[in-house]
N, C-alpha and C positions, 0 to 999 in steps of 0.2 A: 590960590582957594584950592582947598581940598575936594577929592573927589566926593559925588554925591553917592548916597547909598545906593541908589539906582546904577551907577555907572561901575560898581565894584563886581568884576567877574574873575580877577585873578587869585582871590584868595577868600577861603570860606567863611561863609557868614558865622557859623558857629564858632571860629576862632577867633572873630572879631567881637560878638555880641552875647555870646552864651559860654564863655571861659570864666565861669566863676567858681570859687573855692570856698570850703566851709572848715572852719577851725575846729579840731577834735575835741579841744576843750570847752569852748563856749558856743560852738554852733555856729558863730557869726560867718556870715557869707560875705565874700568881696572879690573885686577883679585884680585887686594888687597882687601880682606875681611874687611878693616879697614873703607871702605868708608861706610859699614852697620852702623857704629856707626855715628850717627846723630850728637853728640856731638865732634867728630873728624873732621877737617877741611880738605875738599876736597883738596888732594895733588896739583890738578891741578889750581883750583880757587881760593883756600883757603876760601871757603863758610863754615862756621859754621853752618849754617841753611839751610842743604839741605838732600834730600830723594836719596835712591839708587834703582834705579829700575834695575830689570833684563834684560840685553841687547837682548839678542837672543830669537826669537819666537821658539815655541814647536818643529817645523818642524825642525828647525836645530837640536834640542836634540835628537829627533828621528832618524835621519839619521845616527848620530853618534853612539847611542848605537846600532842600527840595525848593521851596519858595525861590531862593535864589537861581537855582539852576533851570527852573522852568522861565525864570524872567528872560534869561539870555537865551533860550533856546531859539531858531529859527523856526516858521512856522512848519516847515517841510518835516523838521525833526521831531515834531509832537506826535507822541501816540495817541493823544486825544482828537487830533485833527479830523480823522476821518469818522469819528463818532459825531462830533459837532458841526461839520461842515466847514465850507471855506471862510476864510476870513483871518484877518492877521493878527487878532488877540483872542481867538479861538482858545489856543492853547494855555493863556494865560488865566483863563476861569479855574484852572488847578489851584492857583496860588490863594484864591478865595478860601478853599477847602483846605488848605495846609495852614492858612492863616488862623482859621477858627479852631483847627485841631490844635495847633500850637496853645492856643488860649486855653483851651480845655484841659490839656496836659499840665500847664504850668498851675492852672488852680488846684486839679487833682493831685499834683504832688505836695502843694503846700499841704493840704487836707490829711494826706497820709502821713507826713512828717510830724504835723502836730498830733495826728490820733497816736502815732507811735511814741512820741516823747510825753503822751499823757497815759500811756501802757493802756491804750484800747486793744482788745484781743484783736487778731488778725480777722478772725471769723466775723466779729462785729463791725471791722472796717469795711469788709467784702460787702456785707448787708448794708450799711450806709452809703455806701458808692455806687450801688447796683443801679439806682436810677440816676441817669446821667443829664436829667433836664436842668437847664440852668437855676429855674425856680429852686429846685430840691438842692442843688449845690449850695446855691446862697443860702437857703435855710439852715444848712448844715455848718456852713461857716459862721452864722451866727450863734448856731448853739454849740458849737466848740468854743469859740472865742468871747462869746457875749457881747460881741459888736456887730453892726450891720456893716456890710462888705461897702457900701456906698458912702456910710460915715467915715470908715478906714482911709478908701481911697480921697477923701476929702481932706483928711487931715495930713496925708502924705504928701498931698500936692501943695500944701501950705508950706511944708518942710521942703520940698525941692523945687529945682529948676524946672522940672517937667510939669505939665498941666496933665496929670493924672487923670483928671474927671474927664477931660477932652478924649483921652486915649481910651478910656473904659467905654465912653459913650460911643465913639467910632467902632470900636469891637463889636459892640452889640448890634450897631447898625449893619457891620458886614456878616454877621453870625444870622441876622434876619434875613439879608438879601440872599446868603446862601441857602437857608431853608426855602424860601420862596422858590429859589433857580431849582433846588433839587425836586420840589414838587410840581413846577409847572415846567421845568426845562426851558423857559427862555432866557437864552444867554443874553439878551438886549437889555436886560434889567441891570445887568453890572457893568458900569463904565470903567474905562481905562484909567481914570484918575482915581478911583477907589483901589484898584490894583496896585498902582503905584504907591497910594499911603498905605497899603498894607506892609509893604516892605519898609517904607519910611518910619513908620509906627514900631516895628518888630523891636527895636533895642528899648525902646520906651516901655514896652508891655513886658519884656524880660527883666527889666529894671524895677518895674513895680512889684514883681512877684518876689525879687530878693528883697526889696524893701519891708513887703509884708512877713516875710520869713524872719528877717532881722527884729521885727517890732514884737512878734508874736513867739517867735520859738529860740532866737539867741537869746533874747533880754531873759527869757524864762530859766534858761540853764545858767545863766549867770546868778540869778537869785537861789536856785538850788545848791549851786557850787558854794555860794557865800555862806548859805544856812548850814553847811557841813562843819561839825565841830573840830575845833583845830587840835591837831596831837601835839 
């Protein structure tokens, strides 16, 4: 039996769960390292003349690794210990913050990439992303893609081995608990099993946004490429 994600502390989470690369020709994102071989055809578009780019920005990798780092800290090592008081899980509350920030970064990354491919000027992008509330981001997703986020998640769940409906429902629950904690300071609202499940769900949350990217961006790039006149 392999190690549980909660037991992994000798290899960074970012190298295990966030190492995704995109094809420069079609924009398809994959964790298959074969894409790094320029002579090997992209398994999505078949191009043998492509480059591979790291898909996620640094902030995503940092949040993933911070979650892992804080999970394996001893209480005496935690910089939050004095602020939150004594208790063997106090320092783990930071994981809730990092997990919510991870989801926000993943969502924003998709929106930015979609707007870039749709040739929306950067000044307008900034205005559209200024409001970071979940309702506004979900509304922007609908406006850009023409589909509701909930509908897309349901469709992707039907195609995947992962129940993305549950993953998103849990993420929103954690986000709500984070907001309550930040407003009330009641650390007892957040249970240890929720913190554990944040780590357990991290690979699925990342994979969800990879699948969303491939559905809306890689497919669109392929259509544009196929519409170009043949020389």
